[in-house]
N, C-alpha and C positions, 0 to 999 in steps of 0.2 A: 386774134383768134387762134386757138390751139389747133395743131394739125389734125386732120381726120384720122380716126383710128384705122389701123391696118387690118384688113379682113383676114380672118384665119390666124391672126397673131396676137390680137389684143382682146382681152376678155374682162368681164366684170362679174365678180362673185359678191352677192348680197345675202346676208344671213342674219337670223336672230334665233336665240335659244335661251333656256334657263342659264343664269350666270353660274359659272363653275371654273375651277382651276384648269389650266391647260388649254384653253380655247385658242388663244393666239398661237401657241406652240403647235397645235394640231393643224391650224390653217397654214401656218408657215411651212410645216413639214410637208403638207400636201403640195404646196407650190414648189418647194425645193425638189421634191420627188419628180416633178414634171418640168424641171428647169425653168420655172417661172420667175420673172423679174418684176418686182412691184414698182408700178409707176405712181400709184396713189393709194393710201390706206387711211381709212377713218373708222373710228369705233366709238361706241357710247355704252356705258354701263348704267342702266337705270336702276338705281339702288332702291327706289320706292317699289318697283315691280319685280326686282331681282331678276332682271332680264338683260341680256347682252345683245348688242347690235353691231354689225360690222359691214363695211363695203370695201372691197379690194379691186383695184384696176391693175391688171398685170399683163405682161407679154410672155410669149413662149418663142423659142427659136424657130427659124424658117421651116425646118423639118420636124418641128415639135408636135406635141399632141394636139388633136383637133377637138372641137367642141364636145362631141359625144364621148370621146375617150376621157376628157377632163370630167365630164359629168359622172361617168362610171367610176372614175378614180375618187371623186369626192363622196360618193354614196356611202361607203363604210364610215367615213369620218362623221358625216351627218347623222347616221344611225347611232353611232357611239355617244354622241353628245346631244341627241334629240334636237337637231338643228332644222329649222325651216329655212329653205334656201332657194335661190335662183342663180343660174350661171348662164350668161349670154355672151355672144360675140359682140364686142363693143361697137363694131362698125354697122351692125344690122339696124336699119331705120325702123322706127315704130310706125306701124301701119295705122293711120289715124283718120277716122271718119269725123268730119266736122258738121255740126248741126247749127242752123242759124234761122232767125225769123226776119225781122225788119230793121234790126240795128246791125250794121256791117263793120263797125270799127275793129272788133276783135278778129273777125274773119279776115279782113284786109291785112291786118298786122301779121297774122299767122302765115298767110300766103306769101307775104314779102319775106318774112324770116325764113321760111322754108326755101324759097328761091335763092336767097342770099347765103344759105348754108348755116344760118345761126341755129336752126333746129334740125336735128337728125331724124326727120320723120318723112314718111310717104303719105300722100293724101289720095287714096283711091276713089273717094267720093265726097261730095258735099250734099247734105240733105236739108231741105227746108219745107216749111208749110206754106211758103209764099215763093213767088218767082222773082222777087226783086233782085237777087244776086246771081241769077243764072248767067247774065252776060259777063260778070266778073269771073265766075267759075270757068266759062268758056275761054276767056282771055288767058287763063293759066293752063288750059288744056285738061281740066279736071272734070270728070263726069258729074253732072248735076241731077239730083233726083228730087222732083217735086212731089211731096207726100202731104196732101191737104189733111187737116185734122179738124173734125167736128165732134160733138158729143156722140153722134151716132157712128162715126167712122174711126174713133180713137183706137179701138181694139185692132182693126184691120191695119191701121197705119203703124202701130207698134209691131205687129207681126211682120209687116214689110220691112221695117227697120232691122229687125232681128235677122231676116233673110239676107239682107245686105251685109250685115256684120259677119254672118257665116260664109256667104258666097265670096266675099272680098278678103276673108281672113284678117279681119280687123282686130288690132291689139288694143286700141284706145278709142273711145267715143268722147268727143268734146262738145259740150253745150256752150257754144260761143254766142251767148245771148239768144238762145233758143227759148222762146216764150211760151212753152207748153209744159205742164206738169206731167211727169212720167208716172205711170201706174206703179204700184208696189211690186207687182210681178216683174215688170221690166227692170226696175231698179235692182231687184235681187239677181236677175240674170246678168246684169252688167256690173255687179259688185266688184269693186277694186279696179275696174277698167273704164270708168266714166268720170269725167271731171266737169264741174260747173263753175261758172263765174257769176258773182252778183255784187252789187254795190253794198257797202258796209252799213247803210242806213237800216237794213233789216235787223230786227223786226220793228224798229221805231217808225219807219215810214213805209207802210205796205201799200200795195195797189198802184194806181196810175199816178204819174207825175211825181215820183218821190223827190226829185230835185227841187221842184216847186215847193213841196212841203218842207224840205230842208231849209230852203231860203227863208220861208216864212217863220221858221223857228230859229233862224240865225246860227246855223251850224258853223263850227270853226274847223272841222276836219272833214274831208271827203276821202273815201277809201274804197277798197274792194277786197273780196275774199275769194280765193280759189279753193275748192274742196271736192272731195270725192262725192259721188251721187249715192244717196241712200234713200230708203223709203220714208225717212223722216225729212220733210221738206227743208232744204237749206241747213241741215244739221249734220251733214257728213263730215268726215275727218278733214281738218283744215291742212292744206299743203302750204299756202302762202297768203300773206296779207300785206297791205301797204296803205299808207294814208298821205294826203297832201294837206297842208294847212291853208285855209282860206279865211277871208274876213268879210266885213259888211259891204265892201266895195264890189263884190261879185254879184252879178245878177243871175237869175236862174239859168239862162243860156250858158253863161260862163261856167257855172257849176257843172252843167252837163258836159261841157268840153273837158274840164279837169277830170271829171269822173270817168269819161271814156278813155282818157290817156292812162289813168292808173289801172283801170280794168284790163286794158290790153297788155300792159306790162306785167301785171300780176299773173294773168293767165299764161302768158308766154313763159315766165319763169317756172310756173308749176308744171307745164308740159315738158319743158327742158329737163327738169329734175326727175320727173316720172320716166321719161324716155331714156335717161341715163342710169336708171335703177338707183336713184339717190333717195327715194321715198319708201319708207317702210311703215306699214300700218300695224298698230298694236291697240286693239280695242277701239276706243273713241279718239285716239291720238295718232300722230305720225312722228316718226323720227326722220328728219331731212338732213342728209349729208350734202351741204352746199359746196 
């Protein structure tokens, strides 16, 4: 595992803009001007969209510029080249609110990865429409919020969720198999900062017991997709996908087990890349610097 980023010394600059000459030189000049040393640099020139994407992880000297000074320094460069950008301290954990219902494999995986240091996130709260995983949250010392959802209470439940997002200064909301459809208004308010995971059978096998349906149809691949949440159900920008090959020997329960494993892994990778500013959204697509 790579060493933890040094607070106040390591930063990540992620940007996109119309493709044009001089972009890399401009970014490099900004870094040189602040005694920045590049640890990792990735870029992508989308020729079909005529757009440039870049991510730079760099360090500054011990007595070098701080985050706000760096942001102020990059402002004129961004304005000159019409750059959309974010600049973060690489050590700052992403404050992540996790939502779950009655399937806990993704939640359990994320809690372990956080404790082991594999994910640079803080989890200020776990929210659920059921109480099944309250003991698990308590075992990790994480506040658990039970917010029941019915057709009559859905509006109030979503309002309470947004209150928590604001109160806890949440950066990212993760639907770790949260089995409720979010309203269009809530999706818009969480745009770009909410990630969902679902099995890749959608839209082929909708509704209850998709793995039983998949078994009956003799599927040969089990997979999962992690994507940003939008008002178009399960149509948000894709961050990560993966599949596992299966065959006729697998019964429905075995397919479920395989599916849960791949769901947990795909969601964890998507969260890691998001928290490290490796994912850039452009229209209906993402650029992911792995």
